[in-house]
C-alpha positions as CSV (number, residue, x, y, z in Angstrom):
1,M,-91.7,60.3,249.3
2,T,-95.3,59.3,249.3
3,K,-96.1,61.4,252.3
4,A,-94.4,64.4,250.7
5,V,-96.4,64.0,247.5
6,S,-99.7,63.5,249.3
7,S,-99.1,66.7,251.4
8,A,-98.2,68.6,248.2
9,V,-101.4,67.7,246.5
10,P,-103.8,69.3,249.0
11,E,-101.6,72.4,249.0
12,Q,-101.8,72.6,245.2
13,Q,-105.6,72.0,245.4
14,E,-105.9,74.8,248.0
15,Q,-104.0,77.2,245.8
16,Q,-106.2,76.3,242.8
17,K,-109.3,76.7,245.0
18,G,-108.0,80.1,246.2
19,W,-107.3,81.3,242.7
20,F,-110.6,80.0,241.4
21,N,-112.6,81.5,244.2
22,R,-110.9,84.8,243.7
23,F,-111.9,84.7,240.0
24,L,-115.5,83.9,240.9
25,A,-115.5,86.6,243.5
26,T,-114.3,89.1,240.9
27,V,-117.1,88.0,238.4
28,E,-119.7,88.3,241.2
29,F,-118.3,91.7,242.3
30,L,-118.3,93.1,238.8
31,G,-121.8,91.7,238.1
32,N,-123.1,93.3,241.3
33,L,-121.7,96.6,240.3
34,L,-124.1,96.6,237.3
35,P,-127.5,98.1,238.1
36,H,-130.7,96.2,237.3
37,P,-131.0,95.6,233.5
38,I,-134.0,98.0,233.4
39,T,-132.0,100.7,235.1
40,L,-129.1,100.0,232.8
41,F,-131.2,100.6,229.7
42,A,-132.6,103.8,231.2
43,L,-129.1,105.0,231.8
44,F,-128.1,103.9,228.3
45,C,-130.9,106.1,226.9
46,V,-129.7,109.1,228.8
47,A,-126.1,108.4,227.7
48,I,-127.2,108.2,224.0
49,V,-128.9,111.6,224.2
50,V,-125.8,113.2,225.8
51,I,-123.3,111.4,223.6
52,S,-125.2,112.4,220.4
53,G,-125.1,116.0,221.4
54,I,-121.3,115.9,222.0
55,A,-120.6,113.9,218.8
56,D,-122.7,116.3,216.8
57,W,-120.8,119.2,218.2
58,A,-117.5,117.4,217.4
59,G,-118.6,116.8,213.9
60,L,-118.3,113.0,214.0
61,S,-119.2,111.4,210.7
62,A,-118.4,108.5,208.3
63,I,-118.4,107.9,204.6
64,D,-121.4,105.9,203.6
65,P,-120.2,102.6,202.0
66,R,-123.5,102.0,200.3
67,P,-123.8,102.6,196.6
68,E,-125.1,105.9,195.3
69,G,-128.9,105.9,195.1
70,A,-129.3,103.2,197.8
71,K,-132.3,103.6,200.0
72,G,-131.4,105.5,203.2
73,R,-128.2,106.9,201.7
74,D,-127.7,110.6,202.0
75,P,-127.1,112.3,198.6
76,D,-123.7,113.7,199.8
77,G,-122.6,110.2,200.8
78,V,-121.8,111.2,204.4
79,I,-123.3,109.7,207.6
80,E,-123.6,112.4,210.2
81,V,-124.6,112.2,213.9
82,V,-128.1,113.4,214.6
83,S,-128.2,115.1,218.0
84,L,-131.0,114.4,220.4
85,M,-129.8,117.2,222.6
86,S,-131.7,119.7,220.6
87,A,-135.2,121.1,220.2
88,E,-135.8,118.8,217.3
89,G,-134.4,115.8,219.1
90,L,-136.5,116.5,222.2
91,R,-139.6,116.7,220.0
92,R,-138.8,113.4,218.4
93,I,-138.3,111.7,221.7
94,F,-141.7,112.9,223.0
95,E,-143.5,111.9,219.8
96,G,-141.9,108.5,219.5
97,L,-141.8,107.3,223.1
98,V,-145.1,105.3,222.8
99,T,-144.6,104.0,219.2
100,N,-141.0,102.9,220.0
101,F,-142.5,100.6,222.7
102,T,-145.6,99.4,220.8
103,G,-143.6,98.9,217.6
104,F,-140.8,97.0,219.2
105,A,-141.0,93.7,217.2
106,P,-140.0,91.3,220.0
107,L,-142.8,92.4,222.3
108,G,-145.8,91.2,220.3
109,T,-144.1,88.1,218.9
110,V,-142.9,86.8,222.3
111,L,-146.2,87.5,224.0
112,V,-148.2,85.7,221.3
113,A,-145.9,82.7,221.3
114,L,-146.0,82.6,225.1
115,L,-149.8,82.5,225.0
116,G,-149.7,79.2,223.2
117,V,-146.8,77.7,225.2
118,S,-148.6,78.7,228.5
119,V,-151.5,76.4,227.7
120,A,-149.2,73.5,227.1
121,E,-147.2,74.3,230.2
122,H,-150.1,74.8,232.6
123,S,-152.1,71.8,231.4
124,G,-149.1,69.7,232.5
125,M,-148.3,68.5,229.0
126,L,-144.7,69.8,228.8
127,S,-143.8,68.5,232.2
128,A,-145.3,65.1,231.5
129,A,-143.4,65.0,228.1
130,M,-140.1,65.8,229.8
131,R,-140.6,63.2,232.6
132,G,-141.7,60.6,230.1
133,M,-138.6,61.1,228.0
134,V,-136.1,61.0,230.9
135,M,-137.7,58.3,233.0
136,G,-138.5,56.0,230.0
137,A,-134.9,55.9,228.9
138,S,-132.7,52.9,229.4
139,K,-129.9,53.1,232.0
140,R,-127.3,53.3,229.2
141,L,-129.1,56.2,227.6
142,V,-130.3,58.0,230.7
143,T,-127.6,60.7,230.7
144,F,-128.1,61.5,227.0
145,M,-131.9,61.7,227.5
146,V,-131.5,64.0,230.5
147,V,-129.4,66.4,228.5
148,F,-131.6,66.0,225.4
149,A,-134.8,66.6,227.3
150,A,-133.2,69.6,229.1
151,I,-132.4,71.3,225.8
152,L,-135.9,70.8,224.5
153,S,-137.3,72.2,227.7
154,N,-136.1,75.6,226.6
155,T,-139.3,76.0,224.7
156,A,-140.9,76.9,228.0
157,S,-138.2,78.7,229.8
158,E,-138.9,77.9,233.4
159,L,-139.8,74.3,232.9
160,G,-136.3,72.9,232.7
161,Y,-135.1,74.8,235.8
162,V,-138.1,74.2,238.0
163,V,-139.0,70.6,236.9
164,L,-136.3,68.8,235.0
165,I,-133.1,69.7,237.0
166,P,-134.5,68.5,240.3
167,L,-136.0,65.4,238.5
168,A,-132.6,64.6,237.0
169,A,-130.9,64.7,240.3
170,M,-133.5,62.3,241.7
171,I,-133.2,59.9,238.8
172,F,-129.4,59.7,239.1
173,H,-129.7,59.1,242.9
174,S,-132.3,56.3,242.3
175,L,-129.9,54.6,239.9
176,G,-127.1,54.6,242.4
177,R,-125.3,57.4,240.6
178,H,-124.2,60.8,242.0
179,P,-127.3,63.1,242.1
180,L,-125.1,66.2,241.4
181,A,-124.0,64.5,238.1
182,G,-127.7,64.4,237.1
183,L,-128.2,68.0,238.2
184,A,-125.1,69.1,236.2
185,A,-126.2,67.2,233.1
186,A,-129.7,68.8,233.2
187,F,-128.3,72.2,234.0
188,A,-125.9,71.9,231.1
189,G,-128.8,71.1,228.7
190,V,-131.2,73.7,229.9
191,S,-128.7,76.6,230.3
192,G,-125.6,75.7,228.2
193,G,-127.8,74.6,225.3
194,Y,-130.2,77.5,225.8
195,S,-130.5,78.5,222.1
196,A,-130.6,75.0,220.6
197,N,-134.0,73.3,220.0
198,L,-135.9,71.1,217.7
199,L,-138.9,73.4,217.6
200,L,-139.0,77.2,217.3
201,G,-139.5,78.8,220.7
202,T,-140.0,82.2,222.2
203,I,-136.3,83.1,222.0
204,D,-136.3,82.9,218.1
205,P,-138.8,85.7,217.4
206,L,-137.3,87.7,220.3
207,L,-133.8,87.7,218.9
208,A,-135.0,88.2,215.3
209,G,-137.0,91.2,216.4
210,I,-133.8,92.8,217.7
211,T,-131.6,91.8,214.8
212,T,-134.0,93.3,212.1
213,P,-133.7,97.0,213.2
214,A,-129.9,96.5,213.6
215,A,-129.7,95.2,210.1
216,Q,-131.9,98.0,208.8
217,M,-129.2,100.5,209.8
218,I,-127.3,99.3,206.7
219,D,-130.2,97.9,204.6
220,P,-133.6,99.6,205.4
221,E,-135.5,96.8,203.7
222,Y,-133.8,93.9,205.5
223,Q,-136.0,91.4,207.5
224,V,-134.8,88.6,209.8
225,G,-137.5,86.0,210.5
226,A,-138.0,83.8,213.6
227,E,-136.9,80.8,211.5
228,A,-133.5,82.4,210.6
229,N,-131.4,80.0,212.6
230,Y,-133.6,77.0,212.7
231,Y,-131.4,74.5,210.7
232,F,-128.3,75.3,212.7
233,M,-130.1,75.2,216.1
234,F,-131.8,71.9,215.2
235,V,-128.4,70.3,214.5
236,S,-127.0,71.9,217.6
237,V,-129.4,70.0,219.8
238,F,-127.6,66.7,219.0
239,L,-124.1,68.2,219.3
240,I,-124.9,69.6,222.8
241,A,-126.6,66.4,223.9
242,I,-123.6,64.3,222.8
243,L,-121.1,66.7,224.3
244,G,-123.1,67.1,227.5
245,T,-123.3,63.3,227.9
246,W,-119.6,62.9,227.3
247,V,-118.6,65.6,229.8
248,T,-121.0,64.1,232.4
249,E,-119.8,60.5,232.2
250,K,-116.1,61.1,231.5
251,I,-115.3,64.2,233.5
252,V,-117.9,65.4,236.0
253,E,-119.2,62.1,237.4
254,P,-115.7,60.5,237.9
255,R,-114.6,63.7,239.6
256,L,-117.6,63.7,242.0
257,G,-116.9,60.0,242.9
258,K,-119.3,57.8,244.8
259,Y,-122.1,59.6,246.5
260,D,-122.3,59.7,250.3
261,P,-125.9,60.2,251.5
262,S,-124.7,61.6,254.7
263,E,-123.7,64.8,252.8
264,A,-127.4,65.5,252.1
265,S,-129.3,68.2,253.9
266,I,-132.6,66.4,253.6
267,D,-134.0,62.9,254.1
268,L,-133.4,61.3,250.7
269,G,-135.9,58.6,251.6
270,E,-138.6,61.1,250.8
271,N,-137.0,62.0,247.5
272,K,-139.4,60.0,245.4
273,I,-139.9,60.1,241.6
274,E,-143.4,60.3,240.3
275,H,-143.8,58.1,237.3
276,L,-146.3,58.9,234.5
277,S,-149.8,57.8,235.4
278,Q,-151.9,55.9,232.8
279,R,-154.0,59.1,232.4
280,E,-150.9,61.2,231.7
281,K,-149.7,58.6,229.1
282,S,-153.1,58.7,227.5
283,G,-153.0,62.5,227.5
284,L,-149.6,62.6,225.8
285,K,-150.9,60.1,223.2
286,W,-153.9,62.2,222.2
287,A,-151.8,65.4,222.3
288,G,-149.2,63.8,220.0
289,L,-152.0,62.7,217.6
290,T,-153.3,66.3,217.6
291,F,-149.9,67.7,216.9
292,L,-149.5,65.2,214.1
293,A,-152.9,66.2,212.6
294,L,-151.9,69.9,212.8
295,G,-148.6,69.1,211.1
296,V,-150.4,67.4,208.2
297,L,-152.9,70.2,207.9
298,L,-150.1,72.7,207.8
299,A,-148.2,70.7,205.2
300,F,-151.2,71.0,202.9
301,T,-151.0,74.8,203.0
302,V,-147.2,74.8,202.2
303,I,-146.1,71.8,200.2
304,P,-148.4,72.2,197.1
305,D,-147.3,74.8,194.6
306,D,-150.5,76.6,195.0
307,G,-150.6,76.3,198.9
308,I,-152.4,79.1,200.5
309,L,-149.4,79.9,202.8
310,R,-146.9,80.1,200.0
311,H,-145.8,83.5,198.6
312,Q,-148.7,84.4,196.3
313,A,-146.6,86.3,193.8
314,T,-143.5,84.0,193.5
315,G,-145.0,80.7,194.7
316,E,-142.0,80.1,196.9
317,I,-141.8,79.5,200.6
318,K,-139.2,82.3,201.1
319,G,-141.0,85.4,202.2
320,S,-144.2,83.5,202.4
321,P,-147.0,84.0,205.0
322,F,-145.9,80.6,206.4
323,L,-142.5,82.0,207.5
324,K,-143.8,85.5,208.3
325,G,-146.5,83.9,210.5
326,I,-144.3,81.4,212.3
327,V,-145.2,82.9,215.6
328,V,-148.9,82.0,214.9
329,I,-147.8,78.4,214.1
330,I,-145.9,78.2,217.5
331,F,-149.1,79.5,219.2
332,I,-151.4,76.9,217.5
333,T,-149.1,73.9,217.8
334,F,-148.7,74.4,221.5
335,A,-152.1,75.7,222.5
336,I,-154.3,73.1,220.8
337,P,-152.3,69.9,221.8
338,G,-151.9,71.4,225.3
339,F,-155.7,71.8,225.7
340,V,-156.3,68.3,224.4
341,Y,-153.9,66.9,227.0
342,G,-155.5,69.0,229.7
343,R,-159.0,67.7,228.7
344,V,-157.8,64.0,228.8
345,V,-156.0,64.3,232.2
346,G,-158.6,66.7,233.7
347,T,-156.4,69.7,234.3
348,M,-158.4,71.7,231.7
349,K,-162.1,71.4,231.3
350,N,-163.2,74.5,229.4
351,D,-162.3,77.8,227.9
352,R,-161.9,79.4,231.4
353,D,-159.0,77.1,232.2
354,V,-157.3,78.1,229.0
355,I,-157.8,81.7,229.7
356,D,-156.5,81.3,233.3
357,A,-153.4,79.6,231.9
358,M,-152.7,82.4,229.5
359,S,-153.4,85.0,232.2
360,K,-151.0,83.4,234.6
361,S,-148.2,83.5,232.0
362,M,-149.0,87.1,231.1
363,S,-148.9,88.2,234.8
364,S,-145.4,86.8,235.1
365,M,-144.3,88.9,232.1
366,G,-144.5,92.3,233.9
367,M,-140.7,92.6,234.4
368,Y,-140.1,91.7,230.8
369,I,-142.6,94.3,229.5
370,V,-140.9,97.0,231.6
371,L,-137.5,95.9,230.3
372,V,-138.8,96.0,226.7
373,F,-140.1,99.6,227.2
374,F,-136.6,100.9,228.0
375,A,-134.8,98.6,225.6
376,A,-137.1,99.8,222.8
377,Q,-136.2,103.4,223.6
378,F,-132.5,102.6,223.6
379,V,-132.7,100.8,220.2
380,A,-134.7,103.6,218.7
381,F,-132.5,106.4,220.0
382,F,-129.4,104.6,218.8
383,K,-130.8,104.3,215.4
384,W,-132.0,107.9,215.2
385,T,-128.6,109.3,216.1
386,N,-126.7,107.3,213.5
387,L,-124.1,106.5,216.2
388,G,-124.5,102.8,215.5
389,T,-124.0,103.1,211.8
390,I,-120.9,105.3,212.2
391,L,-119.4,102.9,214.8
392,A,-120.2,100.0,212.4
393,V,-118.6,101.7,209.4
394,N,-115.4,102.7,211.3
395,G,-115.3,99.3,213.1
396,A,-115.6,97.5,209.7
397,A,-112.8,99.8,208.3
398,L,-110.6,98.8,211.3
399,L,-111.3,95.1,210.8
400,Q,-110.3,95.5,207.1
401,A,-107.1,97.4,208.1
402,L,-106.2,94.6,210.5
403,N,-107.1,92.0,207.8
404,L,-109.7,90.5,210.1
405,T,-112.5,90.1,207.5
406,G,-112.3,86.3,207.2
407,P,-114.4,83.7,209.2
408,E,-111.9,83.9,212.0
409,V,-113.5,87.2,213.1
410,F,-116.4,85.1,214.5
411,V,-114.1,83.5,217.1
412,F,-113.5,86.9,218.6
413,F,-117.1,87.9,218.3
414,I,-118.4,84.7,220.0
415,L,-115.8,85.0,222.7
416,M,-116.8,88.6,223.4
417,C,-120.4,87.6,223.6
418,A,-119.5,84.8,226.0
419,L,-117.6,87.2,228.3
420,V,-120.3,89.9,228.3
421,N,-122.8,87.2,229.2
422,L,-120.9,86.6,232.5
423,S,-122.1,89.9,233.8
424,L,-125.3,90.6,231.7
425,G,-127.2,87.3,231.7
426,S,-130.4,88.3,230.0
427,S,-130.2,87.1,226.3
428,S,-132.5,89.9,225.0
429,A,-130.8,92.6,227.1
430,Q,-127.4,91.6,225.9
431,W,-128.4,91.4,222.2
432,A,-130.3,94.7,222.4
433,V,-127.0,96.4,223.5
434,T,-124.6,94.6,221.1
435,A,-126.7,94.0,218.0
436,P,-126.9,97.7,216.9
437,I,-123.1,97.8,216.8
438,F,-122.0,94.3,215.6
439,V,-124.7,93.4,213.2
440,P,-124.0,96.5,210.9
441,M,-120.3,96.1,211.4
442,L,-120.1,92.5,210.3
443,M,-122.6,93.2,207.5
444,L,-120.2,95.8,206.1
445,I,-117.5,93.1,205.9
446,G,-119.8,90.8,204.1
447,Y,-121.7,88.6,206.6
448,A,-125.5,88.2,206.7
449,P,-127.4,89.2,209.9
450,E,-128.8,85.6,210.2
451,T,-125.2,84.2,210.4
452,I,-124.2,86.9,212.9
453,Q,-127.2,86.1,215.1
454,A,-126.4,82.4,215.0
455,A,-122.9,83.1,216.2
456,Y,-124.2,85.4,219.0
457,R,-126.4,82.6,220.2
458,I,-123.4,80.4,220.8
459,G,-121.6,83.0,223.0
460,D,-124.9,83.8,224.8
461,S,-125.4,80.2,225.8
462,V,-122.1,78.6,226.8
463,T,-121.3,80.8,229.8
464,N,-124.8,80.7,231.3
465,L,-123.5,77.7,233.3
466,I,-120.7,79.5,235.1
467,T,-122.0,83.0,235.9
468,P,-123.7,83.7,239.3
469,M,-125.5,86.5,237.5
470,M,-127.7,84.0,235.6
471,S,-131.2,84.5,237.1
472,Y,-131.8,80.8,238.0
473,F,-128.3,80.2,239.4
474,G,-129.6,80.6,243.0
475,L,-132.3,78.1,242.4
476,I,-129.8,75.5,241.0
477,L,-127.5,76.1,244.0
478,A,-130.5,75.5,246.4
479,V,-131.3,72.2,244.7
480,A,-127.6,71.1,244.8
481,C,-127.5,71.9,248.6
482,K,-130.1,69.3,249.2
483,Y,-127.6,66.6,248.2
484,K,-124.4,68.4,249.4
485,K,-125.2,70.6,252.3
486,D,-121.9,72.5,252.1
487,M,-122.2,73.2,248.4
488,G,-121.0,76.7,247.5
489,I,-121.0,78.9,244.4
490,G,-117.4,78.0,243.6
491,T,-118.1,74.3,243.8
492,L,-121.1,74.6,241.5
493,V,-119.2,76.7,239.0
494,A,-116.2,74.4,239.0
495,T,-118.6,71.5,238.3
496,M,-120.1,73.3,235.4
497,L,-116.9,74.8,233.9
498,P,-115.9,71.7,231.8
499,Y,-119.3,71.8,230.1
500,S,-118.8,75.5,229.3
501,M,-115.4,75.0,227.8
502,I,-116.3,71.9,225.8
503,F,-119.5,73.5,224.6
504,F,-117.6,76.6,223.4
505,V,-115.0,74.6,221.4
506,G,-117.5,72.1,220.0
507,W,-120.2,74.6,219.1
508,V,-117.7,77.0,217.4
509,C,-116.2,74.1,215.4
510,L,-119.8,73.1,214.3
511,F,-120.5,76.7,213.3
512,Y,-117.4,76.8,211.1
513,L,-118.0,73.4,209.6
514,W,-121.7,74.1,208.9
515,V,-121.3,77.6,207.6
516,F,-117.9,78.1,206.1
517,V,-116.8,74.5,205.1
518,L,-120.1,73.0,204.0
519,G,-121.6,76.3,203.1
520,M,-125.0,75.4,204.6
521,P,-127.5,78.1,205.5
522,V,-128.3,78.5,209.2
523,G,-132.0,78.6,208.5
524,P,-134.6,78.5,205.7
525,G,-133.7,81.1,203.1
526,S,-130.9,82.5,205.4
527,P,-127.9,83.7,203.4
528,I,-124.4,83.2,204.8
529,Y,-123.0,86.4,203.2
530,Y,-124.5,89.8,202.9
531,Q,-124.6,91.3,199.4
532,P,-126.0,94.9,199.2
């Protein structure tokens, strides 16, 4: 009997492995069918031009749901397709090509924020801070601190992947734990908790800059700030850190079992961890004091009723220069402490070092700038043709006909975003495609763009862990192979799948509790519902 059972188990495991590998192969195959995101947006632009001509010829239209006299509403109350396959459309394309690019909100905001982050990154401050958090934790808290620090590393996108994930594997190995459990915990925080953070990062203005023009299809005056999801993402850090810790210690690490060093492809005797030097500790202390001083100075401009960064007409923080200039604050609060740290440890001595740090980061943004050029054209073309608005109106009417106007609609929306993310891993690329359709559609059934964007960020994050299309997936696999030489894509995805599933369920539950049960805003001044 025992022998029969034991022989059946490997057979069952082999069947599961075969099914799972086929699923992964399908995802990889479908993902590889997609062209490069830049090419994809170029094709989208051509498709919009052609589709607008066909839709105009077919007389596609929709009844404008906005009240009579509303800004942007046609006097006859009908939204009609504007063809770009016409002489007028061609002239508009030629005249607007440059301004579409230079006026694309995410471009300037991301580059300015990155200038400040680059100083903190290249001075070594961010790396030292991450190492100090993880290596200074007690053995009982080390898993939590790994996930927690990994989430925070998203402020500088590459830092978590390049520094923290290999470091976490080393720390777990030095503690006699399975190194792949450490790698998985850090990967879960960096990638699965991608949108969550205690500080505003470059992703916040990036997404807000795409959400704003999508919202303006319905309300031309609507503005979405970089701080739109701050409250919800702040709380999400602790949720993801707790869930990531639980999954690591209760599911992933027991499944991995005791580590066998003979599985490694390198000599683990050379796998040493560099502890913070006294100079690095001193640098972090002075950078922390500088950050605190900047925070106090900033508070004096906002807290008093007559603060210079409050709204000068209303005296409120909502709509104030403080919120509108949040990207400048990100720049300052990273650049100045970063330089102070660099001066203390000797990695930055003068203005030339700061300029070099900024230049290096800008030189790595070439691909992003090219992507933005084509994404900006797609967003502009989509808006000009009115196709997005018509799709949104008809889509909202369909949701109302199906009685899918309640909060449950967000489960389907988040799930759709998570599935799309399996093949289109870039956060900005995915949102540039989906926002012009779903933001207006969900606005028309009563939900605010800030709430919609927060929901999107959940779906965009939770499947980063299990898609080979994620840009750093190959790097993670290479690090994993150091500890398990026969590590394959299927094994890595199977290891990360529990995180993806638990994060999805937990994050969706938090979203519903936060927004629809407690009625809490997702960010400062962010409404839950949209009222025209």
